[in-house]
N, C-alpha and C positions, 0 to 999 in steps of 0.2 A: 124284159131282164128276163134271159134262159135262165133253170136248177141247173144248178151244174153238179154230178153227182162222183164224189172222192172214194177211191178205193183205198185206203190205207188202214197206220197200222204199221208201217213195212218200212222204218219204226214212226214211230209215233215221235219223235223229236223231226222227220222232217215233215211226218202231216201236218205238227203243227204251223209249219213254217209255210206249209201252204195253205194252211187256211187264214195265217196272217197278211201271206204277200194277195190271196183274192182279194182281202176285205180292202186293203190300202188302194191296191188299185181300183174296185169301183170307187170306194171315200174320191179319191185322189180326180177321178173323171166324172162322177154323176152328183157327187155330192157330202161338204161334211159331214151328213148323219145317214151316208147310203151305206149299204156292204149290200155282200155278196150273197145270190139266193144259191144254198145247197144244202146237198144233205153226203155226209159222211158213214160208211161202213169200215169203221176200225176194227181188223184182227188181230189177235192175239200173237204177237210177233215170235216167241217163243215156240208160238207151232210151224209157225215158217219157215223159222233158221231151218229148225230139226227137219223137216222133208226137205230145204233148200239142198240140203248136207246129205242127205239121205240120196240125192236122185229121185227121189217119187213128184215130178212133172205132173202126170198125169194127175195125182193127187190135189197136188195144186191145180193147176186145171181144173179141174172140180170146186172150188171152192172158190174162185176166180170168177168163172163161172156163174156160181148162186150167187154172188153180192153184186156180179154186174145186173142182174134178172131184176136182184129185189130192190138196187138202184132207179132200176125202170123203174117197175110195179109202182113204187112210191113217185113217181113226178117225175126224176132226171131229165132234165132233154138231152142230155152231152153228157160223158163220161171222161175221167181218168185215173190212169192209174200211178198213186204215187209215190211210184219207184221206179226204176229202170232194168232192175233185173227180172222184173216179172212181167216186161213188155215181153218175154221169148213167150208168153202164153196170149199174147194182145191176136191173133188170131181167132181162137177157140174163142174169145171175147169178143171181136166183132163176127164173128157166123152165130152167135147166142139169142143177140137184142138186137134192134131197132133202129136203135139211136147211137148219133156219130163215138168212136172213141176217139180222143184229139191223144195221140203215142207223141213219146216224149220226146224222141230222135229228131223228129221233123224243125219245131225251131227253132232247133238248136242247128240243124244242119241250113237253116233259113238265115238264121242268122250269121253263120260261119260263112256262106257265100255272100252275103250282103257285105260283109266287111272284106270281099276281095279276094281271101283266107283258100286254098285248099289242102293243105300238108297237118295236121293234126294228130295231138298226144291223147289218149284216150288213159281216163282213171275211170274204176270201180270196184262190183265185186269183181270176182274170177268171171266169175258165171258172165259177166256180161262182157270180160275184155277177152276169155279165151274162143268166146261161141257166137256164131253167125249171126243171129236175129240182130242186133245193134251194129256194130261193124257193118254187116251185112245192107241192112235198110240208107248207111250215111253216105256207102260208097254210089249203090246204085238209085236211089233216089236223088242224091243230091252232090254225087260226084268227088266225093273227096279219099283223099288218101288218108286211111287210119294207122297211128303207132300205137303200138302197147309197148309196156314196161319188159324187159327179160322174166325167166322166171322168175327168180327170185325176188323182185319187183315187187313182180305179181304178188306173190303171197305178202308180203308187206302191205301192199297196200287192203290186200283180203280181211288180212288180220287186224289191219288196226278200224277199220267198217267195222269188222264182227264182234271183237274183245270191248271197242273204246267208245266209236262215237255212235253206234245204236245205242245204249247204254247212257246216252250221255256224258259221257267224259272226252273232253278237248283238254288234249296235254302236249306242252312245247316240244320237249324230243320227238313225233310224231308229225309236228308238222315238220319239220327238219329231215326228217325221212321224204316223208311229202315233195318237199322241198328238192330234195335230190335227187327222186324219181325224174322231177320235172325236169332238170337240170340235163341230165340224161336225154332225156327227150329232147327236146333244143338240140342239144348235138347232136340228134341225130337228123334232125331237120323238120319239125315241130313246127309251124309255125304261130300254132294256138293250143291252148291243155283245155281239153273237155271235162267236166267236171261232173263224172257219168254215175255217178250213185251219190242219190238225193241228198244224203247225212254231207257228203266233201266239203258242200259248202259252210258248216258247222267249224271247220279247220282250215280250210286254204280261202283265200280273197286273191285279188288283184296282182295286190303287193307282195306274195309268195309265189310270181312266177312272174320272167324277164319278159315275156308273149304274151299275150292276150288272153284272157283264161274265159269259157263260157259254161257258166251254171245254169243245167238243165234242170235246178229246182225253179227258181226265181223263170226261164223260159217259158216254164210247159205253163204254170202258174198263172203269168199275164197273157198267155195264147185265147188260155182259159177263158178272161177276164173280156179280151172283146169280144172273143165267142159268143162270150153270155150277152153279152153289148151288143149283137151284129153287126163288128164290124167283119 
């Protein structure tokens, strides 16, 4: 079994979900006492969040590269960045290490195409919804037409992530906000919804959407299990 290197702590709420899904996946496929071989680099998210909102992406890039290099030096055979937003820095990470980085958009894109769908609504942080690093990869590599919420809805989705979900606060009124945003995306033609922030799966599930929901956290972790086991 290959060693999985996790760049996490962004936030630890979703990193804990990665750890659970990885270990459950290995146990289900290998045997009842089996678990994933993994290493975790966990950031203090308060520092990451401050730099994100200050727009200091070069500073964030330095931290991500250092984490990746330390995981590689510790024996990781492959890397996961356990957050959608920080895939903005994936090219810098890939260039700095000699082991593969499993990008989070790819298993999501493959799953959507396998379901025969092509027009999707994207929920995530403002950084993910508004910049091309994520939407562009889904479009260029997987042929998806990606819709995002309007300005006001993007602000609400972003606020709930940073003020509630990363702090472990899962509130019913916020679920209703997300359901309304999903409804608007579906009315605009979305055939599926991407939960494009690794904390959104704490709030939204299949029952909250009239169209299929693709949870990037679960899909990313499951792809890592397959890679670690040599599939």
